[in-house]
VOVODO-176738 format. One record per atom (N, C-alpha, C): residue in three letters; x, y, z. Coordinates in steps of 0.05 Angstrom, whole numbers, plus 32768, in hexadecimal, padded with zeros to 4 digits. Each point is the difference from the previous one (the first is absolute). Layout:
BEGIN
alaXYZ
...
REM end
This chain:
BEGIN
met868D86A28832
met80167FFE7FFC
met800D7FE4800A
glu7FEF7FFC8010
glu80017FEA8008
glu7FFF7FE67FF1
ala7FE0800B7FEF
ala7FF67FF17FEF
ala80147FF27FE9
val800D801F7FF9
val80107FF77FE8
val80177FF18009
ala800E7FFE8019
ala80127FEE8007
ala80007FE27FFE
val7FE37FF9800A
val7FFE7FE38001
val7FF280027FE2
leu7FFB80057FF1
leu7FFF7FFC7FE3
leu801C7FFC7FF5
ala801780108001
ala800C80007FF2
ala800E7FE4800A
ala80027FFF8022
ala800A7FDF7FFE
ala7FEE7FEA7FFF
gly7FE580027FF7
gly7FFA7FEC7FF5
gly80087FF47FE0
leu800180157FFA
leu801180077FE0
leu80177FF68001
ala800B80018010
ala80237FF38000
ala80027FE68007
gly7FE97FFA8012
gly80057FED7FFD
gly7FF47FE97FF5
trp7FE2800C7FEB
trp7FF57FEC7FE4
trp801B80047FF3
cys801280147FFE
cys80197FFB7FEA
cys800B7FE68009
trp800580018010
trp80157FEA800B
trp7FF97FE18000
val7FED7FFE800B
val7FED7FE48004
val7FF47FF57FED
arg7FF480127FED
arg7FEF7FFE7FF0
arg80047FE07FEA
pro7FE67FF17FFF
pro80137FE17FEE
pro7FFD80127FE1
pro80077FF27FF3
pro800680077FD7
pro7FE180017FFD
arg7FFE80117FDD
arg7FE380028002
arg7FF87FE07FEA
arg7FEB7FFC8005
arg7FF87FE47FF0
arg8007800E7FE7
gly80047FE67FF8
gly800680017FE2
gly80257FFE7FF5
val8004800B8014
val802080048003
val80117FE9800B
ala80117FF47FEB
ala80107FF28003
ala800C7FFF801C
val80077FEE8016
val80087FFA8017
val80237FF17FFB
arg800C80098019
arg80227FED7FF6
arg7FEB7FE8800F
ser800B7FE07FF0
ser80007FE88007
ser80127FF68003
pro80047FEE801B
pro801B7FEC8000
pro80007FF47FD9
ala7FF47FF67FF9
ala7FFC7FF07FEB
ala801080187FEC
ser7FF780137FF9
ser8001800B7FEE
ser801E80188009
gly800180088014
gly8015800E8000
gly8007801A7FFD
gly7FDF80057FEE
gly800480227FF6
gly800080128013
arg7FF980147FF7
arg8000801B8010
arg7FE180147FFC
gly7FF37FEE7FF2
gly7FDE800A7FFE
gly7FF8800F801E
gly7FEE80067FFF
gly7FFD80078013
gly800180118024
arg80237FFE7FEF
arg8008800B8021
arg800380247FFC
arg7FF4800E8010
arg800380197FF7
arg8019800F8003
his8003801D7FF1
his802080067FFE
his8003800A8020
pro80157FF48016
pro800280158016
pro800A80157FFE
val800D800D7FF2
val8003801C8000
val7FE780178001
val7FE97FF07FF1
val7FED80107FFB
val7FF07FFC8018
val7FFD7FEB800D
val7FEB7FF48017
val800F80158014
leu802580028003
leu800B800A801E
leu7FF3801D8001
val800D800C7FDB
val7FF580188005
val7FDF80098007
leu7FF07FF67FF9
leu7FE080048005
leu80057FFF8021
ala80057FED800E
ala7FFF7FF48017
ala8009801C800D
val801A80007FFC
val800E8017800E
val7FF3801B8003
gly7FEF800C7FDF
gly7FF580167FFF
gly7FE680068010
cys7FEE7FE98002
cys7FF57FFC801A
cys80047FFA8017
val801A7FF48004
val7FFE800B8021
val800B801E8005
ala8011800B7FEE
ala800780208000
ala7FE380108003
val7FE87FF57FF1
val7FF580167FFD
val7FF38002801B
ala7FF87FE4800E
ala7FF47FF4801C
ala801380078015
ala800D80098000
ala801C800E8011
ala7FF780208000
leu800B800A7FEB
leu7FFF80207FF8
leu7FDE800A800B
ala7FED7FF07FF3
ala7FEE800D8002
ala7FE27FF48014
gly80137FF48011
gly7FE27FF3800D
gly7FFF8005801B
gly801C800A8013
gly8003800E8011
gly800F7FF28013
pro7FFA7FFB801B
pro80107FEA800D
pro7FF27FE77FFA
val7FE77FFC7FFC
val7FF27FE17FFC
val800F7FFF7FDE
gly7FFD800A7FEA
gly80147FF97FF0
gly801D7FFA8007
arg80138004800F
arg801C80028002
arg80017FDC800A
trp7FE780038012
trp80037FDB8015
trp7FF37FF17FE9
val7FEF80027FF0
val7FF97FF77FEF
val801C7FFB7FE6
ala800080157FFB
ala801E7FFC7FE7
ala80197FE88011
thr800380088020
thr80147FEA7FFF
thr7FF67FEC800F
ala7FE77FF57FFB
ala7FFD7FE58000
ala7FF67FEF7FEB
leu7FFF801A7FF2
leu7FFC7FEB7FDE
leu801F80007FF2
val8013800E8009
val80227FFB7FF4
val80007FE2800E
ala7FF980018020
ala800B7FE2800D
ala7FED7FEE7FF2
met7FE880047FF8
met7FF57FE27FF7
met80077FFC7FE7
met800980167FEF
met80027FF87FE3
met80157FED8001
thr8019800B801A
thr801E7FF27FF7
thr80007FEA8011
gly7FE77FF48012
gly80027FEB800D
gly7FF67FE77FEB
ser7FEC800D7FF2
ser7FEE7FEF7FE7
ser801E7FF87FED
trp801480127FFC
trp80097FFA7FED
trp801A7FE7800D
leu800380058010
leu800D7FED8013
leu7FFF7FE98005
val7FE07FFC8003
val7FF97FE77FFF
val80037FF07FDD
ala7FF580137FF6
ala7FFB7FF97FDF
ala80297FF77FFF
ser800B800D8009
ser80177FFB7FF0
ser80107FE18011
ala7FF17FFA801A
ala800D7FED8014
ala7FF37FE97FEB
arg7FE580067FFE
arg7FEC7FE57FF1
arg800F7FFD7FE2
arg800780117FF1
arg800E7FFE7FE9
arg801B7FEC7FF9
arg8011800C801B
arg80117FF0800A
arg80007FDF8005
ala7FEC7FFE8014
ala7FF27FE9800C
ala7FFC7FE67FE7
ala7FEF80127FE8
ala7FF77FF57FE2
ala801E7FF67FF5
leu801080117FFC
leu801580047FF0
leu80137FE48009
thr7FFD7FF88027
thr80157FF08004
thr7FEC7FDF7FF5
arg7FEB80078012
arg7FF47FE57FF9
arg7FF87FF27FE2
thr800480157FEF
thr7FFE7FF57FE6
thr80137FF77FFF
arg801F800E8002
arg801E7FEE7FFE
arg80037FEC8003
thr7FF77FF58015
thr7FFD7FE18016
thr7FFE7FF17FEE
gln7FE380067FF6
gln7FEF7FEE7FF1
gln800D7FF87FE7
val800A80197FF7
val800C7FF77FE7
val801F7FEB7FFD
ser8011800C801C
ser80167FEB8005
ser7FF47FE38013
asp7FEC80018003
asp7FF77FE9800D
asp7FF17FE67FE6
gly7FEC80137FEB
gly80017FF27FEA
gly800D7FF97FF3
cys801580087FFB
cys801F7FF87FE8
cys800A7FE4801A
gln800180068015
gln800E7FEC800A
gln7FF87FE67FFD
ser7FDE7FFF8007
ser7FE77FEB8001
ser80007FFA7FDE
leu800680077FEE
leu800480087FE8
leu80177FE67FFE
ser80128016800A
ser80187FEB7FFC
ser80077FDF800A
gly7FF08006801E
gly7FFF7FDF8015
gly7FF37FF17FE9
gln7FE2800A7FF3
gln7FF77FEA7FEF
gln800F7FFB7FEB
leu8005800A7FEC
leu80107FFC7FEC
leu801D7FE9800A
arg800680048013
arg80177FF38009
arg7FE77FE2800E
ala7FFB7FFC8001
ala7FEC7FF1800C
ala7FF27FE77FE5
gly800780057FEA
gly7FF67FF77FE1
gly7FE880077FFA
gln7FF0801A800F
gln7FE080047FF7
gln800D80137FE2
val7FEE7FFD7FEF
val7FFD80107FE9
val80068017800A
pro8004801A7FE6
pro7FFC80148001
pro7FE38010800A
gly7FF77FF87FF0
gly7FD7800C8005
gly7FF87FF7801E
arg80027FE78003
arg7FFF7FF48020
arg800A80138011
ala802080037FFC
ala800E80118019
ala7FF1801B7FFD
leu7FF680057FE9
leu7FF580217FFF
leu7FEE80068010
leu7FE87FE67FFF
leu7FF27FFC800E
leu7FFF80088023
val80127FF28006
val7FFD7FF48026
val801180157FFA
ala801780107FF5
ala8009801A800C
ala7FF680138004
ala7FE880077FE7
ala7FE88010800C
ala7FEF8009800F
glu7FF97FDF8016
glu7FF98002801A
glu800A80168012
asp80257FFC8001
asp800F800E8011
asp8000801C7FF3
cys7FFE800A7FF4
cys8008801A7FE5
cys7FE680007FF1
pro7FEF801B8011
pro7FE180087FF4
pro800E80157FE3
val801180097FFD
val800B800C7FE2
val800D7FF37FF7
met7FFD7FE18003
met7FFB7FF07FE0
met7FEF7FEE7FF3
glu7FE8800E8015
glu7FEB7FEE7FFC
glu7FEE80097FE2
arg800A80117FF4
arg800280157FE2
arg80137FE87FEF
ala80137FFF800B
ala800B7FEA7FEA
ala7FF47FE88001
ala7FFE7FF28015
ala7FF07FDC8006
ala7FE6800A7FED
ala7FEE80188005
ala7FEE7FF77FF3
ala800380007FE3
ser8011800C7FF1
ser801280047FEB
ser7FFB7FE47FF4
his80147FF38011
his80057FE27FFA
his7FE57FF07FFE
arg7FF680028014
arg7FE17FF47FFF
arg7FFD7FFC7FDF
ile7FF680177FF8
ile7FF780037FE0
ile800E800B7FEC
gly80187FE78010
gly801780057FE3
gly800680137FF6
gly80048016800F
gly800E801E7FF6
gly80197FFF8003
asp800B801E7FFB
asp801C7FFF8000
asp800980128024
val80097FE48008
val800F8005801A
val801A801A8002
pro801280017FF4
pro800D80198003
pro7FF580197FFC
ser7FE47FFF7FF0
ser7FF3801D7FFB
ser7FF18005801E
ala7FF97FED8003
ala7FF28002801D
ala800D80068017
leu80167FF17FFF
leu8019800A801C
leu800980197FFF
arg7FFD80087FE2
arg8007801D7FFD
arg7FF5801B8005
ala7FDF7FEC8001
ala7FF3801B8003
ala7FFF80018020
ala7FF77FE38008
ala80078000801E
ala801180138011
ala801B7FFF7FF2
ala80188014800D
ala7FF6801F7FFE
gly7FE780037FF9
gly800580257FFF
gly7FEB7FFE8016
ala7FFE7FE78014
ala7FF3800F801C
ala801E800B8009
pro800080158019
pro8011800D8011
pro800F7FE38010
gly80187FFE7FFF
gly800F7FEC800F
gly7FFC7FE37FEE
ala7FF47FF97FF6
ala80037FEB7FE6
ala80167FFC7FE6
glu80128018800B
glu801780087FE1
glu800C7FDC7FFB
gly80017FF88013
gly80107FE27FFC
gly7FF47FEE7FF3
leu7FE580017FF3
leu7FEF7FEA7FF4
leu8010800A7FE0
val8012800E7FFC
val800D800F7FE9
val800E7FEA7FF7
ala80147FFF8013
ala80197FE87FFD
ala7FEB7FDC7FFE
leu7FE980068011
leu7FF47FE97FFE
leu7FF77FF27FDE
ala7FF380167FF5
ala7FF980007FE6
ala80157FF77FEB
ala8016800B8009
ala80127FFC7FE8
ala800F7FE98001
ala80007FF78013
ala80067FE2800D
ala7FF57FE87FEE
trp7FE080048005
trp7FEF7FF07FF4
trp800580067FE3
gln800380187FF0
gln7FF880047FE6
gln80197FF97FF2
leu80127FF98016
leu80227FF27FED
leu7FFB7FEC8002
ala7FF67FF1801B
ala80007FE48003
ala7FE77FFB7FE7
glu7FEE80077FFF
glu7FE97FFE7FE5
glu800780077FE9
gly801380077FF9
gly8012800B7FE7
gly80157FF17FF5
ser80127FF48013
ser801E80007FFB
ser7FFD7FD6800F
gly7FE97FFD800C
gly80067FE8800E
gly80197FFD8018
ala7FFE80168007
ala80197FFC8018
ala7FF17FF58019
pro80107FF58018
pro7FF37FFD800E
pro7FF080128013
ile7FE580018001
ile7FF780108011
ile800480028024
ala7FFF7FE78008
ala800B7FFE8020
ala801A80178002
asp80137FF57FF0
asp801C800D8008
asp7FFE80247FF4
leu7FE280047FF2
leu7FFF801F7FFE
leu7FF7800E8012
val7FE47FF08006
val7FF38003801E
val801080018018
asp800E7FF78005
asp80137FFC801D
asp801080187FFE
gly800D800D7FEB
gly8017801B7FFE
gly7FE480148003
val7FED7FFE7FF7
val7FE880118004
val7FFB80048027
ala7FFA7FE78007
ala7FF980018019
ala8018800D800E
glu801A7FF17FFB
glu80148011800D
glu8005801A7FF9
glu7FF5800E7FF4
glu8001801B7FF3
glu7FF2800A8018
gln7FE77FFE8004
gln7FEB8008800A
gln80007FFB8022
arg80157FE38005
arg800580038022
arg8016801C8002
asp801180027FEF
asp801580138003
asp7FF680177FFE
gln7FE6800B7FF5
gln7FF5801A7FFA
gln7FF88001801D
gln7FEE7FED8010
gln7FEB8004800F
gln801480058022
arg801A7FF87FF6
arg801380058018
arg800580148005
leu800A800C7FE9
leu8004801F7FFC
leu7FEF80168004
gln7FE67FFF7FFC
gln7FEF800F7FFE
gln7FF97FF98022
gly7FFF7FEE8011
gly7FFA7FF7801D
gly801A800C800F
leu801C80067FED
leu80148010800D
leu800080218002
val7FF1800F7FE5
val7FFD80107FF9
val7FEB80088011
gly7FE57FF3800E
gly7FF180118008
gly80088000801E
ser800E7FE8800D
ser800B80068019
ser800C801C7FFE
glu801080007FF6
glu800F801E8003
glu7FF580167FF8
leu7FE980057FF3
leu7FEB80067FFE
leu7FF480138015
ala7FEF7FE6800A
ala7FF68001801F
ala801180198015
ala80187FFA7FFA
ala80098010801E
ala7FF680217FED
ala800A80047FEC
ala7FF980237FEF
ala7FE780098008
arg7FEB7FDE7FFF
arg7FE680168000
arg7FFB8003801E
ala80047FEB800D
ala8002800C8027
ala800B80138004
thr8010800A7FF7
thr8013801D8002
thr7FF6800A7FFD
gly7FF180077FEB
gly7FF280127FFB
gly7FE08007800D
lys7FF47FE7800B
lys7FE47FFF8013
lys800E80118016
met801D7FF8800C
met8010800B8011
met7FF8801C7FFF
leu800E80037FEF
leu800680278002
leu7FDB800A7FFA
ala7FED7FF87FF6
ala7FEB80057FF9
ala7FF28004801B
ala80127FF5801E
ala7FE88001801C
ala800E80168006
leu8021800B7FEE
leu800780138016
leu800380178007
pro7FF280077FF1
pro7FE1801D8009
pro7FFA80008015
leu7FEB7FEA8009
leu7FF37FFA8018
leu80147FFF8014
val801D7FF48001
val800C800A8014
val800680208009
gly800A80097FE7
gly800380178008
gly7FEE80188011
val7FE37FFA7FF4
val7FE8800C8009
val80047FF48027
ala7FFD7FE68007
ala80077FFC801B
ala801A80058007
met801C80048003
met800D8010800B
met7FF980197FF7
ala7FFD80127FF2
ala7FEE801E8007
ala7FED7FFE8017
ala7FEF7FE77FFD
ala7FF28001801E
ala80017FFC8015
ala80147FF88005
ala80147FF58015
ala80118013800F
val8009801E7FEF
val800C80168007
val7FE380198003
asp7FE97FF18004
asp7FF380178000
asp7FF580107FE9
ala800B80017FEA
ala7FF980197FEC
ala7FE37FF77FEC
asp7FF17FE78015
asp7FE780077FED
asp7FF780037FE7
pro80117FEB7FF2
pro7FF47FF97FDE
pro7FE780037FF3
ala80017FE68010
ala7FE180017FFE
ala7FE580168003
gly80068015800B
gly7FF1801D8000
gly800580097FEB
phe801B7FFE7FEF
phe8008800C7FED
phe7FF47FF47FE6
leu80077FE28009
leu7FFD7FF77FDF
leu7FDD7FF98004
leu7FF38000800C
leu7FE27FFB8001
leu7FF480127FF3
gly800680238016
gly7FEE8010800A
gly800C80187FE7
thr80077FFC7FFB
thr800E801C7FE7
thr80027FF97FEA
thr7FF780187FE9
thr80097FF77FEA
thr801A7FF77FF4
leu801480138007
leu801E7FEB7FF7
leu7FF47FED8006
gly80027FFB8025
gly80047FDF8000
gly7FF27FEC7FF2
gln7FEE800B7FFC
gln7FE57FE87FED
gln80107FF97FDE
phe8007801D7FF4
phe80117FF37FEC
phe801C7FFB8003
cys800F7FFF801D
cys801A7FEC7FFF
cys7FF87FE68002
val7FE77FF5800C
val80007FE87FFE
val7FF57FF77FE3
leu7FF4800E7FF4
leu7FF67FF37FE2
leu801F7FFC7FF2
ala8014801A8008
ala80137FF87FF1
ala80127FE88007
ala7FFC7FFC801A
ala80147FE6800C
ala7FF97FE97FF2
val7FDF80007FFE
val7FF37FE78001
val80067FFE7FDF
ala7FFE80147FF3
ala800F7FFB7FE0
ala80147FFB7FFB
leu801880108010
leu801C7FF77FF1
leu80007FE1801A
thr7FFB7FF98014
thr80027FE68002
thr7FF87FE87FEA
ser7FE9800C7FFA
ser7FEF7FED7FE9
ser80117FF87FE5
thr800B801D7FF6
thr801A7FFD7FE7
thr80117FF2800F
gly800B7FFB8012
gly80177FFB800C
gly7FFB7FDA8003
leu7FEA80017FFE
leu80007FE08005
leu7FE97FF97FE8
val7FFC800E7FF2
val7FFD7FEF7FE1
val801680027FEF
trp801180198007
trp801B7FFA7FF2
trp800B7FE58009
thr800A80008019
thr80087FED8003
thr7FFF7FE67FF0
glu7FE17FFF800A
glu7FF67FDF7FFF
glu80057FFB7FD7
thr7FF980197FF7
thr800180007FE3
thr801B7FFA7FF4
ile801A800D800D
ile80217FF07FF4
ile7FFC7FE6800F
ala7FF57FF68019
ala7FFF7FE1800A
ala7FFA7FEC7FE5
glu7FE980087FF5
glu7FF37FEB7FE8
glu801480017FE9
arg800D801A7FF2
arg80067FFD7FF2
arg80217FF98007
gly80087FFC8016
gly80167FE87FFD
gly7FFA7FE78004
ala7FE77FF78007
ala7FF37FE78004
ala7FFA7FF47FE8
arg800480117FDF
arg7FF17FFA7FEC
arg801D7FEC7FFB
REM end
């Protein structure tokens, strides 16, 4: 039965962390597509099913393996979420800096194409538009394509300003100034929202540690919580349930915070 538990745990871990299959399109910053992303509900159901098999069929070893697996999957999800958040913030900062650099170059008298090439050095997500300009391509279309990257949505306004200047002859410096100011305002707003959500995230992590405080308090009055939790079947299931519920709370809090930051 222990072999069944280990096999189920390994399958759950593989379902959670396996890479996309070859030949399947993967989401990229340039495309903004959703190809290659596994359906989260299917992955979650498979992982939970494997954890349940490990806990129910593997005896004490299976229950501890299932508990460790739940903690591992939650930790990996939280790390991935933090990396996504950092990448999103980094891209938004690059777009804001790139628009301000472009505005400054235009105000200094640079022609739009040269100003775009200089701005692309500070804003990697503009490199596609700069490459399009080098070969005489459609810069607004390239900017809109680059705006598909998470956090690069501000390039849509820059593309509209560039297209308006090309089509009507309007002063592009004034239009880009407006876009740069809008990006600064958005960045300030995102910073404010992020600071407010940081408190909610910290509260969620603090609440996740409260069960350990309860165990320590029980041990302080000689209730022997360790003997119950580690040495009995019911106690082991309680540990698994506690880890699962704590993990659910952490993921739920982080998901709400991510949606609020968008």
